[in-house]
C-alpha positions in Angstrom: -11.8 -18.4 19.7 -8.7 -17.2 18.1 -6.9 -19.2 15.2 -2.8 -18.0 14.2 -1.3 -18.3 11.0 2.3 -17.2 9.9 4.4 -18.0 6.7 8.0 -18.5 8.4 9.5 -16.7 5.0 7.2 -13.5 4.1 8.0 -13.4 8.5 11.6 -13.5 7.8 11.4 -11.3 4.7 8.7 -8.5 5.9 8.2 -8.8 9.4 5.0 -9.3 11.3 1.4 -7.8 10.5 -1.6 -8.8 12.7 -4.9 -8.9 11.6 -7.9 -9.2 13.9 -10.5 -10.6 11.3 -13.9 -10.5 13.2 -17.0 -12.6 10.6 -20.0 -14.0 12.6 -19.6 -16.3 9.9 -16.2 -17.9 11.1 -17.5 -21.5 12.7 -15.5 -24.3 13.8 -18.2 -26.9 10.7 -15.4 -28.6 8.6 -14.8 -28.2 5.1 -12.6 -30.4 3.6 -11.7 -31.9 6.5 -10.3 -28.5 8.1 -12.4 -26.1 10.7 -13.9 -23.2 8.3 -11.9 -20.4 10.2 -8.3 -22.1 9.1 -9.5 -23.0 5.4 -10.7 -18.6 5.7 -7.3 -17.8 7.5 -5.2 -19.6 5.1 -7.1 -18.4 1.7 -6.5 -14.8 3.2 -3.0 -15.2 4.4 -2.2 -16.2 0.8 -4.1 -13.0 -0.9 -2.6 -10.9 1.6 1.2 -12.1 0.9 0.3 -11.4 -2.5 2.2 -7.5 -4.3 -0.5 -5.7 -5.4 -0.8 -2.4 -6.8 -3.0 0.7 -5.1 -5.2 3.3 -7.0 -6.8 6.1 -5.8 -9.5 7.6 -8.7 -11.4 11.0 -8.8 -14.6 11.8 -11.0 -17.4 13.8 -11.9 -19.2 11.1 -14.1 -22.0 9.8 -12.1 -21.3 5.9 -12.0 -24.4 5.0 -9.2 -23.5 1.3 -10.4 -20.1 0.9 -8.5 -20.6 -0.4 -5.5 -17.3 -1.9 -2.6 -16.3 -5.5 -3.3 -17.0 -4.8 -7.5 -13.8 -5.6 -10.5 -13.0 -3.1 -12.5 -10.8 -2.8 -15.1 -8.4 0.3 -15.6 -7.6 2.0 -18.8 -5.9 5.8 -17.9 -5.1 8.3 -20.3 -1.5 7.8 -19.7 -1.3 3.9 -20.9 -1.5 2.5 -17.3 -3.7 -0.4 -17.2 -4.9 -3.0 -15.0 -6.6 -5.7 -15.7 -8.6 -6.5 -12.4 -9.1 -4.5 -9.5 -11.9 -4.4 -6.6 -12.6 -0.9 -5.4 -12.0 -1.0 -1.5 -13.3 1.8 -0.8 -15.9 4.9 -2.6 -17.1 7.8 -1.6 -20.1 10.0 -3.1 -20.4 13.8 -2.6 -23.2 15.8 -3.1 -23.2 19.1 -2.2 -25.4 22.0 -2.9 -23.5 24.4 -5.5 -20.4 22.0 -6.2 -20.2 19.8 -8.9 -20.6 15.7 -7.9 -17.8 13.7 -7.1 -17.4 10.4 -6.7 -13.5 8.5 -5.4 -12.6 5.4 -5.5 -9.4 3.5 -3.9 -8.7 0.2 -6.1 -6.4 -2.1 -5.2 -5.4 -4.5 -7.9 -6.0 -8.2 -7.1 
């Protein structure tokens, strides 16, 4: 099953970017009178239309409690702040003769 959704004003301004989202829980079950896949697509389109900032951070501190999808607040030493960002990608590196490195890619919500 496929469901296509667009915003004509946004397409005219920024063009089209197609996204193929496959999730096991997208179904035709009605939610508020509409199939769930349509509700999900509308929410995702609204989220993706918003302009967001992205951050790449690297640290040697052990941040073992961090997880992908977690909301975070950013206060950087140069004064830049973000009240709410989400960890989109993270990588923890352990090497035998080097310091631990944690790297994160964050997107502002």
